[in-house]
mmCIF file of the N, C-alpha and C atoms, coordinates in Angstrom:
data_MODEL
# 
_entry.id   MODEL 
# 
loop_
_atom_site.group_PDB 
_atom_site.id 
_atom_site.type_symbol 
_atom_site.label_atom_id 
_atom_site.label_alt_id 
_atom_site.label_comp_id 
_atom_site.label_asym_id 
_atom_site.label_entity_id 
_atom_site.label_seq_id 
_atom_site.pdbx_PDB_ins_code 
_atom_site.Cartn_x 
_atom_site.Cartn_y 
_atom_site.Cartn_z 
_atom_site.occupancy 
_atom_site.B_iso_or_equiv 
_atom_site.pdbx_formal_charge 
_atom_site.auth_seq_id 
_atom_site.auth_comp_id 
_atom_site.auth_asym_id 
_atom_site.auth_atom_id 
_atom_site.pdbx_PDB_model_num 
ATOM 1   N N  . MET A 1 1  ? 127.214 98.569  78.011  1.00 0.00 ? 1  MET A N  1 
ATOM 2   C CA . MET A 1 1  ? 126.627 98.368  79.184  1.00 0.00 ? 1  MET A CA 1 
ATOM 3   C C  . MET A 1 1  ? 125.574 99.490  79.618  1.00 0.00 ? 1  MET A C  1 
ATOM 4   N N  . LYS A 1 2  ? 124.738 99.449  80.129  1.00 0.00 ? 2  LYS A N  1 
ATOM 5   C CA . LYS A 1 2  ? 123.504 100.530 80.852  1.00 0.00 ? 2  LYS A CA 1 
ATOM 6   C C  . LYS A 1 2  ? 124.129 100.689 82.062  1.00 0.00 ? 2  LYS A C  1 
ATOM 7   N N  . GLU A 1 3  ? 124.319 102.178 82.429  1.00 0.00 ? 3  GLU A N  1 
ATOM 8   C CA . GLU A 1 3  ? 124.679 102.365 83.710  1.00 0.00 ? 3  GLU A CA 1 
ATOM 9   C C  . GLU A 1 3  ? 123.650 102.389 84.608  1.00 0.00 ? 3  GLU A C  1 
ATOM 10  N N  . MET A 1 4  ? 123.685 101.895 85.886  1.00 0.00 ? 4  MET A N  1 
ATOM 11  C CA . MET A 1 4  ? 122.595 101.589 87.128  1.00 0.00 ? 4  MET A CA 1 
ATOM 12  C C  . MET A 1 4  ? 122.229 103.207 87.581  1.00 0.00 ? 4  MET A C  1 
ATOM 13  N N  . GLU A 1 5  ? 121.179 103.190 87.935  1.00 0.00 ? 5  GLU A N  1 
ATOM 14  C CA . GLU A 1 5  ? 120.748 104.426 88.649  1.00 0.00 ? 5  GLU A CA 1 
ATOM 15  C C  . GLU A 1 5  ? 120.485 104.006 90.074  1.00 0.00 ? 5  GLU A C  1 
ATOM 16  N N  . THR A 1 6  ? 121.018 105.042 90.907  1.00 0.00 ? 6  THR A N  1 
ATOM 17  C CA . THR A 1 6  ? 120.988 104.915 92.327  1.00 0.00 ? 6  THR A CA 1 
ATOM 18  C C  . THR A 1 6  ? 119.803 105.259 92.771  1.00 0.00 ? 6  THR A C  1 
ATOM 19  N N  . THR A 1 7  ? 119.026 104.567 93.578  1.00 0.00 ? 7  THR A N  1 
ATOM 20  C CA . THR A 1 7  ? 117.841 104.935 94.045  1.00 0.00 ? 7  THR A CA 1 
ATOM 21  C C  . THR A 1 7  ? 117.873 105.022 95.621  1.00 0.00 ? 7  THR A C  1 
ATOM 22  N N  . SER A 1 8  ? 116.852 106.028 96.097  1.00 0.00 ? 8  SER A N  1 
ATOM 23  C CA . SER A 1 8  ? 116.943 106.440 97.542  1.00 0.00 ? 8  SER A CA 1 
ATOM 24  C C  . SER A 1 8  ? 115.325 106.282 98.099  1.00 0.00 ? 8  SER A C  1 
ATOM 25  N N  . ALA A 1 9  ? 115.208 106.297 99.248  1.00 0.00 ? 9  ALA A N  1 
ATOM 26  C CA . ALA A 1 9  ? 114.073 106.551 100.054 1.00 0.00 ? 9  ALA A CA 1 
ATOM 27  C C  . ALA A 1 9  ? 114.493 107.562 100.999 1.00 0.00 ? 9  ALA A C  1 
ATOM 28  N N  . ILE A 1 10 ? 113.490 108.327 101.427 1.00 0.00 ? 10 ILE A N  1 
ATOM 29  C CA . ILE A 1 10 ? 113.836 109.305 102.606 1.00 0.00 ? 10 ILE A CA 1 
ATOM 30  C C  . ILE A 1 10 ? 112.884 108.920 103.814 1.00 0.00 ? 10 ILE A C  1 
ATOM 31  N N  . TYR A 1 11 ? 113.146 108.832 104.894 1.00 0.00 ? 11 TYR A N  1 
ATOM 32  C CA . TYR A 1 11 ? 112.500 108.567 106.157 1.00 0.00 ? 11 TYR A CA 1 
ATOM 33  C C  . TYR A 1 11 ? 112.612 109.682 107.185 1.00 0.00 ? 11 TYR A C  1 
ATOM 34  N N  . LEU A 1 12 ? 111.496 110.333 107.421 1.00 0.00 ? 12 LEU A N  1 
ATOM 35  C CA . LEU A 1 12 ? 111.530 111.558 108.134 1.00 0.00 ? 12 LEU A CA 1 
ATOM 36  C C  . LEU A 1 12 ? 110.646 111.087 109.554 1.00 0.00 ? 12 LEU A C  1 
ATOM 37  N N  . CYS A 1 13 ? 111.084 111.662 110.483 1.00 0.00 ? 13 CYS A N  1 
ATOM 38  C CA . CYS A 1 13 ? 110.618 111.314 111.554 1.00 0.00 ? 13 CYS A CA 1 
ATOM 39  C C  . CYS A 1 13 ? 110.335 112.558 112.596 1.00 0.00 ? 13 CYS A C  1 
ATOM 40  N N  . LYS A 1 14 ? 109.278 113.013 113.100 1.00 0.00 ? 14 LYS A N  1 
ATOM 41  C CA . LYS A 1 14 ? 108.928 114.100 113.992 1.00 0.00 ? 14 LYS A CA 1 
ATOM 42  C C  . LYS A 1 14 ? 108.523 113.523 115.084 1.00 0.00 ? 14 LYS A C  1 
ATOM 43  N N  . SER A 1 15 ? 109.079 114.084 116.228 1.00 0.00 ? 15 SER A N  1 
ATOM 44  C CA . SER A 1 15 ? 108.277 113.736 117.579 1.00 0.00 ? 15 SER A CA 1 
ATOM 45  C C  . SER A 1 15 ? 107.741 114.692 118.131 1.00 0.00 ? 15 SER A C  1 
ATOM 46  N N  . THR A 1 16 ? 106.765 114.585 118.952 1.00 0.00 ? 16 THR A N  1 
ATOM 47  C CA . THR A 1 16 ? 105.932 115.717 119.674 1.00 0.00 ? 16 THR A CA 1 
ATOM 48  C C  . THR A 1 16 ? 106.654 116.447 120.473 1.00 0.00 ? 16 THR A C  1 
ATOM 49  N N  . GLU A 1 17 ? 108.113 116.317 120.654 1.00 0.00 ? 17 GLU A N  1 
ATOM 50  C CA . GLU A 1 17 ? 108.907 116.964 121.592 1.00 0.00 ? 17 GLU A CA 1 
ATOM 51  C C  . GLU A 1 17 ? 109.523 117.971 120.871 1.00 0.00 ? 17 GLU A C  1 
ATOM 52  N N  . ASP A 1 18 ? 109.406 118.145 119.617 1.00 0.00 ? 18 ASP A N  1 
ATOM 53  C CA . ASP A 1 18 ? 109.889 119.027 118.700 1.00 0.00 ? 18 ASP A CA 1 
ATOM 54  C C  . ASP A 1 18 ? 109.146 120.370 118.741 1.00 0.00 ? 18 ASP A C  1 
ATOM 55  N N  . ASP A 1 19 ? 108.217 120.315 119.487 1.00 0.00 ? 19 ASP A N  1 
ATOM 56  C CA . ASP A 1 19 ? 107.515 121.831 119.802 1.00 0.00 ? 19 ASP A CA 1 
ATOM 57  C C  . ASP A 1 19 ? 107.326 122.659 118.408 1.00 0.00 ? 19 ASP A C  1 
ATOM 58  N N  . GLY A 1 20 ? 106.571 121.863 117.523 1.00 0.00 ? 20 GLY A N  1 
ATOM 59  C CA . GLY A 1 20 ? 106.039 122.492 116.224 1.00 0.00 ? 20 GLY A CA 1 
ATOM 60  C C  . GLY A 1 20 ? 107.191 122.613 115.043 1.00 0.00 ? 20 GLY A C  1 
ATOM 61  N N  . LYS A 1 21 ? 108.203 122.255 115.280 1.00 0.00 ? 21 LYS A N  1 
ATOM 62  C CA . LYS A 1 21 ? 109.485 122.200 114.360 1.00 0.00 ? 21 LYS A CA 1 
ATOM 63  C C  . LYS A 1 21 ? 109.009 121.343 113.167 1.00 0.00 ? 21 LYS A C  1 
ATOM 64  N N  . SER A 1 22 ? 109.426 121.808 111.840 1.00 0.00 ? 22 SER A N  1 
ATOM 65  C CA . SER A 1 22 ? 109.007 120.998 110.715 1.00 0.00 ? 22 SER A CA 1 
ATOM 66  C C  . SER A 1 22 ? 110.196 120.066 110.512 1.00 0.00 ? 22 SER A C  1 
ATOM 67  N N  . VAL A 1 23 ? 109.874 118.987 109.531 1.00 0.00 ? 23 VAL A N  1 
ATOM 68  C CA . VAL A 1 23 ? 110.704 118.273 109.264 1.00 0.00 ? 23 VAL A CA 1 
ATOM 69  C C  . VAL A 1 23 ? 111.441 118.545 107.755 1.00 0.00 ? 23 VAL A C  1 
ATOM 70  N N  . ALA A 1 24 ? 110.785 119.845 107.144 1.00 0.00 ? 24 ALA A N  1 
ATOM 71  C CA . ALA A 1 24 ? 111.228 120.382 105.864 1.00 0.00 ? 24 ALA A CA 1 
ATOM 72  C C  . ALA A 1 24 ? 112.642 120.531 105.834 1.00 0.00 ? 24 ALA A C  1 
ATOM 73  N N  . PRO A 1 25 ? 113.294 121.286 106.685 1.00 0.00 ? 25 PRO A N  1 
ATOM 74  C CA . PRO A 1 25 ? 114.827 121.525 106.551 1.00 0.00 ? 25 PRO A CA 1 
ATOM 75  C C  . PRO A 1 25 ? 115.679 119.881 106.231 1.00 0.00 ? 25 PRO A C  1 
ATOM 76  N N  . GLU A 1 26 ? 115.058 118.998 107.208 1.00 0.00 ? 26 GLU A N  1 
ATOM 77  C CA . GLU A 1 26 ? 115.927 117.733 107.268 1.00 0.00 ? 26 GLU A CA 1 
ATOM 78  C C  . GLU A 1 26 ? 115.770 117.112 105.639 1.00 0.00 ? 26 GLU A C  1 
ATOM 79  N N  . GLU A 1 27 ? 114.369 117.132 105.197 1.00 0.00 ? 27 GLU A N  1 
ATOM 80  C CA . GLU A 1 27 ? 113.953 116.661 103.871 1.00 0.00 ? 27 GLU A CA 1 
ATOM 81  C C  . GLU A 1 27 ? 114.897 117.553 102.662 1.00 0.00 ? 27 GLU A C  1 
ATOM 82  N N  . ARG A 1 28 ? 115.021 118.699 102.965 1.00 0.00 ? 28 ARG A N  1 
ATOM 83  C CA . ARG A 1 28 ? 115.825 119.446 101.607 1.00 0.00 ? 28 ARG A CA 1 
ATOM 84  C C  . ARG A 1 28 ? 117.150 119.122 101.692 1.00 0.00 ? 28 ARG A C  1 
ATOM 85  N N  . GLN A 1 29 ? 117.603 118.770 102.751 1.00 0.00 ? 29 GLN A N  1 
ATOM 86  C CA . GLN A 1 29 ? 119.256 118.506 103.320 1.00 0.00 ? 29 GLN A CA 1 
ATOM 87  C C  . GLN A 1 29 ? 119.149 116.824 102.333 1.00 0.00 ? 29 GLN A C  1 
ATOM 88  N N  . LEU A 1 30 ? 118.330 116.093 102.965 1.00 0.00 ? 30 LEU A N  1 
ATOM 89  C CA . LEU A 1 30 ? 118.436 114.791 102.364 1.00 0.00 ? 30 LEU A CA 1 
ATOM 90  C C  . LEU A 1 30 ? 118.135 114.489 100.769 1.00 0.00 ? 30 LEU A C  1 
ATOM 91  N N  . ARG A 1 31 ? 117.561 115.585 100.159 1.00 0.00 ? 31 ARG A N  1 
ATOM 92  C CA . ARG A 1 31 ? 117.186 115.608 98.798  1.00 0.00 ? 31 ARG A CA 1 
ATOM 93  C C  . ARG A 1 31 ? 118.535 116.296 98.262  1.00 0.00 ? 31 ARG A C  1 
ATOM 94  N N  . THR A 1 32 ? 118.908 117.250 98.721  1.00 0.00 ? 32 THR A N  1 
ATOM 95  C CA . THR A 1 32 ? 120.247 117.753 98.083  1.00 0.00 ? 32 THR A CA 1 
ATOM 96  C C  . THR A 1 32 ? 121.456 116.763 98.101  1.00 0.00 ? 32 THR A C  1 
ATOM 97  N N  . LYS A 1 33 ? 121.534 115.816 99.440  1.00 0.00 ? 33 LYS A N  1 
ATOM 98  C CA . LYS A 1 33 ? 122.468 114.869 99.250  1.00 0.00 ? 33 LYS A CA 1 
ATOM 99  C C  . LYS A 1 33 ? 122.431 113.934 98.077  1.00 0.00 ? 33 LYS A C  1 
ATOM 100 N N  . ALA A 1 34 ? 121.170 113.535 98.032  1.00 0.00 ? 34 ALA A N  1 
ATOM 101 C CA . ALA A 1 34 ? 120.762 112.631 96.925  1.00 0.00 ? 34 ALA A CA 1 
ATOM 102 C C  . ALA A 1 34 ? 121.004 113.227 95.647  1.00 0.00 ? 34 ALA A C  1 
ATOM 103 N N  . ASP A 1 35 ? 120.644 114.154 95.336  1.00 0.00 ? 35 ASP A N  1 
ATOM 104 C CA . ASP A 1 35 ? 121.238 114.833 93.869  1.00 0.00 ? 35 ASP A CA 1 
ATOM 105 C C  . ASP A 1 35 ? 122.666 114.912 94.060  1.00 0.00 ? 35 ASP A C  1 
ATOM 106 N N  . GLN A 1 36 ? 123.323 114.986 95.012  1.00 0.00 ? 36 GLN A N  1 
ATOM 107 C CA . GLN A 1 36 ? 124.960 115.137 94.924  1.00 0.00 ? 36 GLN A CA 1 
ATOM 108 C C  . GLN A 1 36 ? 125.370 113.838 94.725  1.00 0.00 ? 36 GLN A C  1 
ATOM 109 N N  . LEU A 1 37 ? 124.832 112.940 94.954  1.00 0.00 ? 37 LEU A N  1 
ATOM 110 C CA . LEU A 1 37 ? 125.273 111.278 94.949  1.00 0.00 ? 37 LEU A CA 1 
ATOM 111 C C  . LEU A 1 37 ? 124.862 110.951 93.379  1.00 0.00 ? 37 LEU A C  1 
ATOM 112 N N  . GLY A 1 38 ? 124.111 111.408 92.981  1.00 0.00 ? 38 GLY A N  1 
ATOM 113 C CA . GLY A 1 38 ? 123.463 111.065 91.582  1.00 0.00 ? 38 GLY A CA 1 
ATOM 114 C C  . GLY A 1 38 ? 122.146 110.173 91.775  1.00 0.00 ? 38 GLY A C  1 
ATOM 115 N N  . GLY A 1 39 ? 121.557 109.994 92.992  1.00 0.00 ? 39 GLY A N  1 
ATOM 116 C CA . GLY A 1 39 ? 120.617 109.277 93.326  1.00 0.00 ? 39 GLY A CA 1 
ATOM 117 C C  . GLY A 1 39 ? 119.178 109.859 93.026  1.00 0.00 ? 39 GLY A C  1 
ATOM 118 N N  . LYS A 1 40 ? 118.267 109.156 92.676  1.00 0.00 ? 40 LYS A N  1 
ATOM 119 C CA . LYS A 1 40 ? 116.691 109.202 92.579  1.00 0.00 ? 40 LYS A CA 1 
ATOM 120 C C  . LYS A 1 40 ? 115.880 109.008 93.654  1.00 0.00 ? 40 LYS A C  1 
ATOM 121 N N  . ILE A 1 41 ? 115.333 109.737 94.124  1.00 0.00 ? 41 ILE A N  1 
ATOM 122 C CA . ILE A 1 41 ? 114.330 109.578 95.481  1.00 0.00 ? 41 ILE A CA 1 
ATOM 123 C C  . ILE A 1 41 ? 113.162 108.851 94.980  1.00 0.00 ? 41 ILE A C  1 
ATOM 124 N N  . ILE A 1 42 ? 112.953 107.565 95.245  1.00 0.00 ? 42 ILE A N  1 
ATOM 125 C CA . ILE A 1 42 ? 111.675 106.869 94.748  1.00 0.00 ? 42 ILE A CA 1 
ATOM 126 C C  . ILE A 1 42 ? 110.619 106.838 96.003  1.00 0.00 ? 42 ILE A C  1 
ATOM 127 N N  . SER A 1 43 ? 110.999 107.183 96.848  1.00 0.00 ? 43 SER A N  1 
ATOM 128 C CA . SER A 1 43 ? 109.804 107.242 98.330  1.00 0.00 ? 43 SER A CA 1 
ATOM 129 C C  . SER A 1 43 ? 110.034 108.136 99.050  1.00 0.00 ? 43 SER A C  1 
ATOM 130 N N  . ASN A 1 44 ? 109.022 108.517 99.905  1.00 0.00 ? 44 ASN A N  1 
ATOM 131 C CA . ASN A 1 44 ? 109.315 109.592 101.057 1.00 0.00 ? 44 ASN A CA 1 
ATOM 132 C C  . ASN A 1 44 ? 108.383 108.945 102.069 1.00 0.00 ? 44 ASN A C  1 
ATOM 133 N N  . TYR A 1 45 ? 109.003 108.473 103.119 1.00 0.00 ? 45 TYR A N  1 
ATOM 134 C CA . TYR A 1 45 ? 108.065 108.037 104.433 1.00 0.00 ? 45 TYR A CA 1 
ATOM 135 C C  . TYR A 1 45 ? 108.220 109.335 105.462 1.00 0.00 ? 45 TYR A C  1 
ATOM 136 N N  . HIS A 1 46 ? 107.190 109.496 105.813 1.00 0.00 ? 46 HIS A N  1 
ATOM 137 C CA . HIS A 1 46 ? 107.162 110.340 106.990 1.00 0.00 ? 46 HIS A CA 1 
ATOM 138 C C  . HIS A 1 46 ? 106.128 109.958 108.152 1.00 0.00 ? 46 HIS A C  1 
ATOM 139 N N  . GLN A 1 47 ? 106.755 110.090 109.442 1.00 0.00 ? 47 GLN A N  1 
ATOM 140 C CA . GLN A 1 47 ? 106.223 109.381 110.546 1.00 0.00 ? 47 GLN A CA 1 
ATOM 141 C C  . GLN A 1 47 ? 106.207 110.391 111.837 1.00 0.00 ? 47 GLN A C  1 
ATOM 142 N N  . GLU A 1 48 ? 104.796 110.490 112.357 1.00 0.00 ? 48 GLU A N  1 
ATOM 143 C CA . GLU A 1 48 ? 105.122 111.355 113.640 1.00 0.00 ? 48 GLU A CA 1 
ATOM 144 C C  . GLU A 1 48 ? 104.791 110.464 114.531 1.00 0.00 ? 48 GLU A C  1 
ATOM 145 N N  . HIS A 1 49 ? 105.885 110.634 115.669 1.00 0.00 ? 49 HIS A N  1 
ATOM 146 C CA . HIS A 1 49 ? 105.665 109.893 117.059 1.00 0.00 ? 49 HIS A CA 1 
ATOM 147 C C  . HIS A 1 49 ? 104.924 110.988 118.004 1.00 0.00 ? 49 HIS A C  1 
ATOM 148 N N  . THR A 1 50 ? 104.193 110.042 118.590 1.00 0.00 ? 50 THR A N  1 
ATOM 149 C CA . THR A 1 50 ? 103.307 110.622 119.689 1.00 0.00 ? 50 THR A CA 1 
ATOM 150 C C  . THR A 1 50 ? 103.522 109.853 121.087 1.00 0.00 ? 50 THR A C  1 
ATOM 151 N N  . ARG A 1 51 ? 103.191 110.330 122.213 1.00 0.00 ? 51 ARG A N  1 
ATOM 152 C CA . ARG A 1 51 ? 103.331 109.593 123.434 1.00 0.00 ? 51 ARG A CA 1 
ATOM 153 C C  . ARG A 1 51 ? 102.177 109.459 123.820 1.00 0.00 ? 51 ARG A C  1 
ATOM 154 N N  . ASN A 1 52 ? 101.958 108.417 124.141 1.00 0.00 ? 52 ASN A N  1 
ATOM 155 C CA . ASN A 1 52 ? 100.515 107.881 125.019 1.00 0.00 ? 52 ASN A CA 1 
ATOM 156 C C  . ASN A 1 52 ? 100.780 107.383 126.362 1.00 0.00 ? 52 ASN A C  1 
ATOM 157 N N  . TYR A 1 53 ? 100.470 108.476 127.262 1.00 0.00 ? 53 TYR A N  1 
ATOM 158 C CA . TYR A 1 53 ? 100.700 107.786 128.705 1.00 0.00 ? 53 TYR A CA 1 
ATOM 159 C C  . TYR A 1 53 ? 99.183  107.421 129.337 1.00 0.00 ? 53 TYR A C  1 
ATOM 160 N N  . SER A 1 54 ? 99.273  106.619 130.082 1.00 0.00 ? 54 SER A N  1 
ATOM 161 C CA . SER A 1 54 ? 97.855  106.084 130.424 1.00 0.00 ? 54 SER A CA 1 
ATOM 162 C C  . SER A 1 54 ? 98.059  106.535 131.860 1.00 0.00 ? 54 SER A C  1 
# 
């Protein structure tokens, strides 16, 4: 019987209130955790939130 591989996706969100902070440390933590769990990251989503006031 073939062992199933665990797949993962990473979702990173940066808000404009972060004052220039990077999501890189969060991404490293998530990739490390996936490695620890034996997972393979198949996708990486990155979204930046901005506030639009009228």
